[in-house]
C-alpha positions in Angstrom: 120.2 53.2 51.8 120.2 56.4 49.7 116.7 57.2 51.0 117.9 57.1 54.6 121.0 59.2 53.7 118.8 61.8 52.0 116.5 62.0 55.0 119.5 62.4 57.4 120.8 65.2 55.3 117.5 66.9 55.3 117.1 66.6 59.0 120.6 67.9 59.5 119.8 71.0 57.4 116.7 71.7 59.4 118.5 71.3 62.7 121.3 73.7 61.4 118.7 76.3 60.4 117.1 76.1 63.9 120.5 76.6 65.5 121.1 79.7 63.3 117.8 81.1 64.3 118.4 80.5 68.0 121.1 83.2 68.6 119.2 86.1 67.0 116.0 85.0 68.8 117.8 85.1 72.2 119.2 88.6 71.4 115.7 89.8 70.3 114.2 88.5 73.6 116.7 90.3 75.7 115.2 93.3 77.4 116.7 96.7 76.7 117.6 99.5 79.1 118.7 103.1 78.5 120.9 105.0 80.9 120.7 108.8 80.7 123.6 111.2 81.3 123.9 112.0 85.0 122.9 115.6 86.0 126.0 117.3 87.3 126.5 120.2 89.7 130.0 121.2 90.8 133.4 122.3 89.6 134.0 122.4 85.9 137.0 120.1 86.1 134.7 117.2 87.1 132.1 117.9 84.3 133.1 114.6 82.6 131.4 112.7 85.5 128.1 113.1 83.7 129.1 110.9 80.7 131.5 108.8 82.7 128.9 107.6 85.3 126.4 107.1 82.5 128.9 104.8 80.6 129.9 103.0 83.9 126.3 102.2 84.9 125.4 101.1 81.3 128.3 98.6 81.3 127.7 97.3 84.8 124.0 96.5 84.2 124.5 94.4 81.1 123.5 90.7 81.4 124.2 88.9 78.2 121.1 87.3 76.7 118.8 88.9 79.3 119.3 92.7 79.6 121.3 94.7 77.1 122.0 98.5 76.9 120.4 100.6 74.2 123.4 102.3 72.4 121.7 103.6 69.3 119.7 106.4 71.0 121.3 109.9 71.3 120.7 110.8 74.9 122.2 114.3 74.7 118.8 116.2 74.6 116.6 113.6 76.4 114.9 115.3 79.3 115.3 113.7 82.8 112.0 112.4 84.1 110.6 114.1 87.2 108.4 111.2 88.4 107.3 107.6 87.8 104.7 108.5 85.2 107.1 110.6 83.1 109.8 107.8 83.3 107.3 105.1 82.1 106.1 107.4 79.2 109.8 108.1 78.3 110.6 104.4 78.2 107.6 103.8 75.9 108.4 106.7 73.6 112.0 105.4 73.2 110.9 101.7 72.9 113.0 100.4 75.8 112.0 98.4 78.8 113.8 100.4 81.4 115.1 103.9 81.8 117.8 104.8 84.4 118.9 108.3 85.4 120.8 110.0 88.2 122.6 113.0 89.5 125.8 113.9 91.3 126.7 117.1 93.2 130.3 117.8 94.1 131.1 120.1 97.0 134.7 120.2 98.2 135.6 116.5 98.3 132.1 115.2 99.0 129.6 113.8 96.4 125.9 113.6 96.8 124.6 110.8 94.6 121.1 109.9 93.4 120.1 107.0 91.1 116.8 105.7 89.9 115.6 103.1 87.4 112.0 102.7 86.1 110.5 99.9 84.0 107.5 100.1 81.7 105.9 97.3 83.8 106.1 99.3 87.0 109.2 97.9 88.5 111.3 100.7 90.1 114.4 101.2 92.3 116.1 104.3 93.7 119.0 105.1 96.0 120.8 108.2 97.3 123.7 108.9 99.5 126.4 111.4 100.5 129.9 109.9 100.2 133.6 111.0 99.7 134.5 111.5 96.0 136.9 108.6 96.2 133.9 106.3 97.2 131.9 107.0 94.0 133.1 103.8 92.3 132.1 101.5 95.2 128.7 103.3 95.5 128.0 102.8 91.8 129.1 99.2 91.9 126.8 98.4 94.9 123.9 100.2 93.3 124.4 98.4 90.0 124.5 95.0 91.9 121.3 95.9 93.7 119.5 96.8 90.5 120.7 93.5 88.9 119.2 91.5 91.8 116.2 93.5 92.9 115.0 94.7 89.5 116.5 92.3 86.9 116.2 89.3 89.2 119.7 88.1 88.4 120.7 85.2 90.7 123.6 86.1 93.0 122.9 89.8 93.0 120.9 92.1 95.2 121.0 93.0 98.9 120.4 89.4 100.2 123.1 87.9 98.0 125.5 90.7 98.9 125.0 90.0 102.6 125.7 86.3 102.1 128.8 87.1 100.2 130.0 89.5 102.9 129.5 86.7 105.5 131.5 84.2 103.4 134.4 86.7 102.9 134.7 87.1 106.6 136.1 83.6 106.7 139.0 82.3 104.7 139.4 84.0 101.4 141.9 84.2 98.5 142.3 82.3 95.3 141.7 78.6 96.0 143.5 75.6 94.7 147.0 74.1 94.7 148.4 76.7 92.3 148.4 79.5 94.9 150.3 80.1 98.1 148.8 82.4 100.7 150.2 84.8 103.3 148.4 86.3 106.2 148.4 89.1 108.6 147.5 88.7 112.3 144.7 91.2 111.7 141.5 89.3 110.9 140.3 92.1 108.7 143.3 91.6 106.5 142.8 87.9 106.0 143.7 86.8 102.4 144.1 83.1 102.7 144.4 79.9 104.7 146.0 80.6 108.0 147.8 77.2 108.3 150.1 77.9 105.3 153.5 79.3 106.2 154.2 82.2 103.8 157.9 81.1 103.8 157.2 77.8 102.1 157.8 77.6 98.4 157.3 74.6 96.3 156.8 73.6 92.6 153.6 72.6 90.9 153.3 69.9 88.3 152.1 70.4 84.7 148.8 68.5 85.5 147.9 70.5 88.6 144.1 71.1 88.7 142.9 74.6 87.9 145.8 75.4 85.6 145.5 75.5 81.8 148.3 75.9 79.3 148.0 76.8 75.6 149.8 75.1 72.8 153.3 76.5 72.0 153.3 79.5 69.7 156.4 79.6 67.6 157.5 83.2 68.4 158.6 85.2 71.4 156.0 87.8 72.6 155.9 91.2 74.4 152.3 91.9 75.4 148.8 90.3 75.6 145.3 91.7 75.9 142.1 89.8 76.2 139.0 91.7 75.1 136.0 91.6 72.8 137.6 93.0 69.7 135.1 92.0 67.0 132.0 93.0 69.0 130.3 89.6 69.1 130.1 89.4 72.9 133.0 86.9 73.3 136.7 87.7 74.1 139.6 87.3 71.8 143.2 87.0 72.7 145.6 89.5 71.1 149.4 88.8 71.4 152.0 91.4 70.3 155.2 89.9 69.0 158.2 91.8 67.5 156.7 92.5 64.1 153.1 91.2 64.3 149.9 91.3 66.4 148.2 87.9 66.4 144.5 87.3 67.2 143.2 84.1 68.8 140.1 82.7 70.3 139.8 80.0 72.9 138.3 76.9 71.3 138.3 73.3 72.4 141.1 73.8 74.9 143.4 75.6 72.4 144.0 79.0 71.0 142.5 79.1 67.6 144.4 81.5 65.2 142.3 84.2 63.6 144.0 87.2 61.9 147.4 88.8 62.2 148.4 92.4 61.7 152.0 93.1 60.4 154.0 96.0 61.9 156.7 97.8 60.0 160.2 96.4 60.8 161.5 99.8 62.1 158.7 99.9 64.7 159.8 98.9 68.2 156.7 97.7 70.1 156.4 99.0 73.7 152.8 98.3 74.9 149.6 96.8 73.6 146.4 98.2 75.3 142.7 98.1 74.5 139.8 100.6 74.8 136.5 101.2 72.9 137.6 104.6 71.6 134.7 105.2 69.2 131.8 103.7 71.3 130.8 101.1 68.8 130.7 98.3 71.4 133.9 96.6 70.2 137.3 97.1 72.0 140.0 98.8 69.9 143.7 98.0 70.1 146.1 100.7 71.1 149.6 99.9 69.7 152.4 102.1 71.1 156.0 101.9 70.0 159.1 103.8 69.1 160.2 104.4 65.5 162.9 106.6 64.0 163.7 108.1 67.5 160.2 109.3 68.2 157.1 107.7 69.7 154.5 106.3 67.3 151.1 105.0 68.2 148.3 103.4 66.2 144.7 102.5 67.1 143.3 99.4 65.3 139.8 98.2 65.1 139.1 94.5 64.9 135.3 95.0 64.3 133.9 92.1 62.3 137.2 90.1 62.7 139.3 92.3 60.4 142.0 94.8 61.3 141.4 98.4 60.3 143.5 101.5 61.3 141.5 104.1 63.0 144.5 106.2 63.9 147.8 105.9 62.0 151.2 107.1 63.4 150.1 109.4 66.3 153.4 110.9 67.4 153.0 110.5 71.2 153.0 107.6 73.6 149.5 106.3 73.9 147.8 103.8 76.2 144.9 103.1 78.5 144.9 103.5 82.3 142.1 102.8 84.8 142.0 106.2 86.6 140.1 107.3 89.7 137.4 108.0 90.6 135.5 105.6 88.3 138.5 103.3 87.5 137.2 102.8 84.0 139.9 102.6 81.3 140.8 106.1 79.9 142.9 107.0 76.9 146.1 108.6 78.1 149.0 110.2 76.2 152.5 111.4 77.0 155.0 113.4 74.9 158.6 112.6 74.3 160.7 114.4 76.9 163.5 116.9 76.1 166.0 115.9 78.8 164.4 112.7 80.0 162.9 110.0 77.7 159.3 110.9 78.9 157.8 114.3 79.3 156.9 115.1 82.9 153.2 115.3 82.2 150.6 112.7 81.2 147.4 113.9 79.5 143.8 112.7 79.3 143.1 112.0 75.6 140.1 111.2 73.4 139.3 110.0 69.9 137.3 112.3 67.6 136.9 112.4 63.8 139.7 110.1 63.2 142.2 111.9 65.4 143.5 111.7 69.0 143.2 115.0 70.9 144.7 115.9 74.3 142.7 117.2 77.2 143.6 117.8 80.9 146.9 117.1 82.5 147.1 114.2 84.9 149.0 114.8 88.2 151.9 112.3 88.2 154.7 111.5 90.6 158.3 112.3 89.4 159.4 109.9 86.7 155.9 108.5 86.3 154.8 107.6 82.8 151.9 105.8 81.1 153.8 102.5 81.3 154.9 102.3 84.9 151.9 103.6 86.9 148.9 101.8 88.3 146.1 103.3 90.4 145.2 101.0 93.4 141.8 101.7 95.0 142.2 101.9 98.8 138.8 102.3 100.6 137.6 105.9 99.9 141.0 106.9 98.5 143.7 105.3 96.3 147.4 104.7 96.0 149.6 105.5 93.0 151.9 102.6 92.4 155.0 103.2 90.3 157.9 101.0 89.1 161.1 103.1 89.1 164.2 102.7 86.9 165.6 100.2 89.5 162.5 98.1 89.2 161.5 98.9 92.8 157.8 99.5 93.6 157.1 103.0 95.0 153.8 104.0 96.6 152.3 107.5 96.6 149.2 109.2 98.0 146.8 111.1 95.8 148.7 114.3 96.7 151.8 112.7 95.3 153.4 112.2 98.8 155.8 109.3 98.7 155.0 106.6 101.3 156.9 103.5 100.7 159.5 101.6 98.5 160.0 97.9 98.3 163.4 96.2 98.5 162.4 93.6 96.0 162.2 94.2 92.3 159.2 93.6 90.2 157.8 93.6 86.6 161.1 93.7 84.8 160.6 93.2 81.1 162.9 92.6 78.1 161.5 95.6 76.2 164.3 98.1 75.9 164.5 101.4 74.0 167.8 103.1 73.2 167.8 106.9 73.0 170.3 109.7 72.8 170.8 111.2 76.3 172.5 114.6 75.9 172.2 117.8 78.1 169.8 120.6 77.1 171.4 123.0 74.7 173.9 120.5 73.4 173.8 119.1 70.0 173.4 115.4 69.1 176.4 113.1 69.2 177.4 110.5 66.6 177.3 107.8 69.2 174.8 107.0 71.9 175.7 107.3 75.6 176.5 104.2 77.5 173.4 104.7 79.8 171.1 105.9 77.0 168.5 103.2 77.3 165.3 102.6 79.2 163.2 99.5 80.0 159.5 99.5 79.8 158.1 97.4 82.7 155.4 94.8 82.6 152.1 96.5 83.3 150.7 96.2 86.8 147.1 95.2 87.5 144.8 96.2 90.3 142.1 93.5 91.0 139.4 92.8 93.6 139.8 89.1 94.1 139.7 88.1 97.7 137.9 90.6 100.0 134.9 92.8 99.4 136.0 96.4 98.5 139.6 95.4 99.0 141.9 95.7 96.0 145.2 94.0 95.5 148.1 94.9 93.2 149.3 92.0 91.0 153.0 92.1 90.1 155.5 89.7 88.7 158.4 88.9 91.1 161.8 89.0 89.5 163.5 85.8 90.3 167.1 86.1 89.1 170.7 86.1 90.1 172.2 87.4 86.9 169.8 90.3 86.8 171.2 91.6 90.1 174.7 91.7 88.7 174.1 92.6 85.1 171.7 95.5 84.7 170.8 94.6 81.1 170.0 91.0 81.8 166.2 90.7 81.6 165.6 87.2 80.3 164.5 85.3 83.4 164.2 81.6 83.7 161.2 81.8 86.0 158.8 84.1 87.8 155.9 84.3 90.3 152.8 86.4 90.2 152.5 88.1 93.7 149.4 89.8 95.1 150.4 92.8 97.2 148.1 94.8 99.6 148.6 98.0 101.5 148.9 97.3 105.2 149.2 100.9 106.4 153.0 100.9 106.2 153.9 99.4 102.9 152.9 96.8 100.3 152.6 93.3 101.9 152.4 89.9 100.3 148.8 88.4 100.3 149.3 85.4 98.1 151.4 84.2 95.1 151.3 81.6 92.4 153.7 78.7 92.3 156.9 79.2 90.2 156.2 79.8 86.6 158.9 78.3 84.3 159.9 80.9 81.7 160.0 84.7 81.3 156.7 86.3 82.3 156.0 89.2 79.8 152.4 90.1 80.7 149.4 89.0 82.8 145.8 90.1 83.6 142.6 89.0 85.3 140.3 88.2 82.4 137.7 85.7 81.0 140.0 84.1 78.4 137.9 81.0 77.8 134.5 82.8 77.7 132.9 80.7 80.5 131.7 83.7 82.4 134.4 83.4 85.1 137.6 85.4 85.2 141.0 83.7 85.3 144.5 84.9 86.0 146.1 84.8 82.5 149.9 84.9 82.2 151.9 85.3 79.0 155.2 83.5 79.1 158.2 83.2 76.9 160.0 79.9 77.1 163.6 80.1 78.4 166.0 77.9 76.4 169.1 79.2 78.1 171.3 82.3 77.8 172.6 81.2 74.4 169.2 80.2 73.1 167.5 83.6 72.8 166.5 83.0 69.2 164.8 79.8 70.2 162.3 81.4 72.5 158.6 80.7 72.0 155.3 81.7 73.6 152.8 80.0 75.8 149.7 81.3 77.7 148.9 79.9 81.1 145.7 80.5 83.0 144.8 79.8 86.7 141.3 79.4 88.0 140.7 81.9 90.8 137.8 80.1 92.6 138.1 76.3 93.0 
């Protein structure tokens, strides 16, 4: 009996060793590619396109376990190849399998784009075109998809797959499954769902509805959630910001497995949790923005290796991440505390260098816009600036800051409130705060491409409340709905919505929370135990499959 047991233990050890060897072997077998900085010709204010397009393409071409970017080579002084032979020789010299390079020329509002990729085995691909500046993002996405299919031979990509997808999307589209309700326009090109469903119908979904997952109950109320690869291992973690802590989790066996927590000082009032790889190490960093001692205070945390480490401590400006045109890649943005209003009138591009955050160019912003209430919505070759105002109405602006529309419904109301002293310029401070000296930080809006090719939707949370209409400071709602809004030429129109969500929605995003390679709509919810049960609130995370 002991002999069999010893043999079993030995076999188990051998099997465990083989499993440990499997992951590094897969990573070693993955082919590597290097994207060079794009050659740029045009106005100095768009000079950053060179590195931005390089980073964008490098990210889009990654295929985990098959093709991975080479991030350890300094490409600053690498010479752009002039022909196929030079490109192959460059790839061999740099010990990579593929080299990609390109150029962009900006004249007025027109961009001339060129892109090429060359493999050491002879595979090559190139493309060029002249497009409006606002169409650069779509051009880069289509080019990256073509490379993935035609060069990397990834199933579901390339010109043929794209044509099939376009044909499918000419029929019924929109998130599938019983968790979503669809609305439609009479215009076939604006079809976002099943035409037989009346958009006026509303009904409740059960807890066991297919396509819906709910986490275990977390015994604290929450403010924000981000889902990203914080430790750099290629899999996403879930970070939830509570009043005094940031908790890290990972999806495992149908539950959120607790990892590490970061404690915030008690005087710190959390406003927004964002994420961005600020130092280029391949792991997403956490941007924690708050208000402390009557001034903005922001921190940048690294979670590399599964441990928290402060990269920036107590930066005295509002700090966050926004997906800005024309690339719509997340960018570090900052805003100062205002003198008369709570926020300064300007937002700034920002960057991290040598342990500090530095400000760069001003970002044109509509009146009363700030880093918390703005979202850029791609609209064909242009974009809309969407803004939640102080009355929680959704405003829409053109790129030239011309106001176009305002909704009658209110959206994205959150319980995050900041009190501040509101006094006229030139007057001293007062011993008591004014009755209206408070501001609410809305839930972040999300722009996503879910239902139609090249058509983006704005995801918002619909405020469902009666008390909130009467009492301005009542922001603890018993239920909510995630609505998808689209620009129909006149205003923002409903495309589809989720069923009623029981509890107070505090955050949401379209992410791959369970690391299955498919994105879900993830919603952070505080339970609602009644008006007198505020201290009994808890947190759950709900996800919805988008393609069933």
